[in-house]
N, C-alpha and C positions, 0 to 999 in steps of 0.2 A: 505494500497499500503504500502510495504517492502523499504527505500533504503538501500542499503549499501552503503559502501566506492567505492569511481570514479562513484556513479552515480549524473548526471547532472537534476540539480533539475529547473522544466518550471518557467519562471517568470505570468506565468500563476496563477499555486498555488494560489499567493500569493497576486491580485491585487485588486481590488476592481471591481468587475462583474456591480455594478450597474452604474460606471464612466467609460464601455466602449465607442468605440463614434456606435453612431448610422449607419454613414454612413464611410467610408473608398476609399480613394481615391491614386491609387500608378501610379509612374512613373516607368516605370519597364527597368532602363538604365543603359547600362555595358553587354550586352554577349558578341558583338566585340569584345570588354578589355580581358572580365575574357577569350576568346579560343585567345587573340593574348599571353600573358604572359604565356600562354601554351603551346604557337604553334601551335597549330592548327588552321585551317581556322573559318572563321568566320558564317558559317553555323552549327559548334559543335556547337559552344555557341550559338546560335539559340536555337539550340533541345531543350537544358540543360535548357534556359532559360523558354520552356515549360511544363516543371519537377515543373520549380519552381514555377511555374501559377496554373498549378493543384495544385498545395500539400496550396497554402497559398487558394481558392477558397473551400478549404477541411475542410480548418479549421478557417479561418470565417464565415463558417456555420454554423463546427460545435459548437463554439462557442456564437452566436447567434450574429452577426453580421447582420442585412438587406438592408442595401444596402454597397455591394463594385466596383470601375468602376474603371478600368484596362484601360492603354496608350498603343492599341497595333500596332496604325499605323498612324501616324500625315499624314495631310500633306504636311509638309515636304518630308515623309521619300520613296517617291515618286520618291529625288534625287539620293537617292546612285545607286548606278551601276545596269545597270539592270540585269545583272544576280542575285542576290543575293536578288531586289523584285520580282522575280519570282519564287526562291527558298521558300520567307519566304508564296505568297500570295500559297503555293502548298502547303507547310503544313499549314499554319492556316486551308485551304481545309477540309485536309484529318484530319486534329486535330480536329476540330466543328465535322468533322461529328459523328465519333467516340465515341466520348462524352457528345455529344448535349443531348442521351438519358440518358447517368451518370445522370449527370447536372437533364433531368428533374426526374429521378425519386425518384431525394435527393431537388422534392422542388421545385427547385433553377431556377428561373425569366430568360430567357438571353436575356435582348435588346442590340441594338446597334445604337451607338454616333455618327452619322457626316455627310458627304455628302454622297448619292450615285451617285452625273457624275460622272465619270471617270471613277469607279469599276468594273473591270471583270466583263462578268455575269455569268458567274460561279461559283466568289467568292459570289455576291448577291442575285445568287442563294440557296446557303451557310447559308447564312446571315439566309434568309427567313423563309428556311427552323427550324433552330434550332428556330427562334422568335416563329414563329406559334407552334411549337415543346411543348415550354412551358410557353408559353402566359399565360396556368390561375395558373402557380402556384404561392407562397408565400413565402414561406418560409425563401426566399433573392430571390433579384433581381443582380443580374453580370449586372453593363455595361460596353460593349464592345464598347470604342473608338476605332473607323475605320474609316480610311481617316478624321480624324476630327482637327479641328483646331478652338480656341478657339476662335478667332476677325473672321471662318468666320461663327462662332455660331452664334453671339453677328451679326450679318450683316443678319445672315438667319432668325434671330429675328425682327428685326429692318420692315425687307422689311414683316415680316408677319403682323409687327402691323399698317403700312407706308399701307397695303392695306384694311384691318378690316377699318384705316381713310376714304380712298377713296370713301368705300360705306359705310360712313355712318353708322359706327357702332362705331362708340367709336368718342373721341373727347380730343383734348389738355390734359385736365383739370385730363381724367380721368387714364390717364402714372401715371404709381408710382410704382416701384418694384416690385409688387407683379402681375401688370402685361407682364412686361416684363418677371421675373421668368417664369409666364407659356406659352412665343413662344419659350424658350430654348428648346433642348433634352433633360434636361432631365424635362423637365415637370412633375409636381404633386409627386416630389422625395423631402427630405432634401439636402440643401445642405451642401457636406462632412465637417464630422468635423474634418479630421484629413487628411493631405496630405503626403506622403511618397516617398524621392525618392531614389531611391540606385544609388552606381558606382561613388561619393561623389563628385560630382558637386550640385550648390547648389541656384538653379535658379525655375525657373515655368515654361519654355518654353509651353507659349501657352496653354497646361493646362485647360481650366473649370474658366476659367477669372476674370467670374463673380462671378461663386457659391463657387472659396476659398477666400472671403472677409474674408471674418472670421474664417479660418482652423489652427490650430493648420501645424504646417511643423516639419517634422521629417528626415533630414538627416542624409543617411550613408554610407558610403565607403565601402561598401561589393555592389561589381556588384549582378547584380540581380540573375548570376544562384548558387551565394553564401546567397541569403535571402534565408532561412528558416526558414520548422515553430517557429526555437527558437532565430533565427532573428525576425521574426513577434510579437512577443510575450515580447521582448524586446520595442520594438518601440509599442505595447499596452500599456506598464507596462508604461511607458513615458511620454504615455497621458491620464496615470490615475491617476499620480504623482500631475498635473500642473492645476492651477486656468485661469480657461479662464474668456473674459473682451469683453467684444463690448464697447468700449466707459468707460466708470462710470461705468459697469453693472459686478458687478463679475456671471459669472452663472458656476455655478459645474461643475468637466467634463464628 
């Protein structure tokens, strides 16, 4: 490769590939603010955000990240104006229908985490089709958190464990972290190594509260529509330069 004056150099060229995270979680925030700053409608902000989702999924897959979890629609998002929610649902169905086959051809498995209760039937149908179409893929798992709330997830896990106890299939002494993790929506997957949140907000917002216990956190002022492949590389590069710790235990990045 020959670089000429003015060419930008991706941080990925220089980061230690052995230190890349296995699982990245992203809170995609700022579509509305991005649109408002440009005098555009919120719909245009969401549509631009969809482009970034596609770009980041491809980038994560190409560089070898095995698990990517994106916060697409929270349990609190139903409180948004009804016309905005309807637009998000229509866009979600259309994009999922168009892109599921492409993701499948690239070996990406689509997995949804969140509650099904209250989700429109047409959305559930699109979700089920995408999951079925990609269920045998293994190059990367794409978790789409939809109608998701971490507190709801933990409540559901507790209910599942209580049901087992009532059936005399476990006792209190057998309840540990591993058991609880096995009843979460992300069961069978490693916890996220890195959480990225865009748009300048620095909070978790009811996202993967259990799973993010030891994740590295990366916050950027960039709104989601401006979080390009280059910005993703910056986040990954920042992660590879950190020395991860669990209590007194040091773990290489």
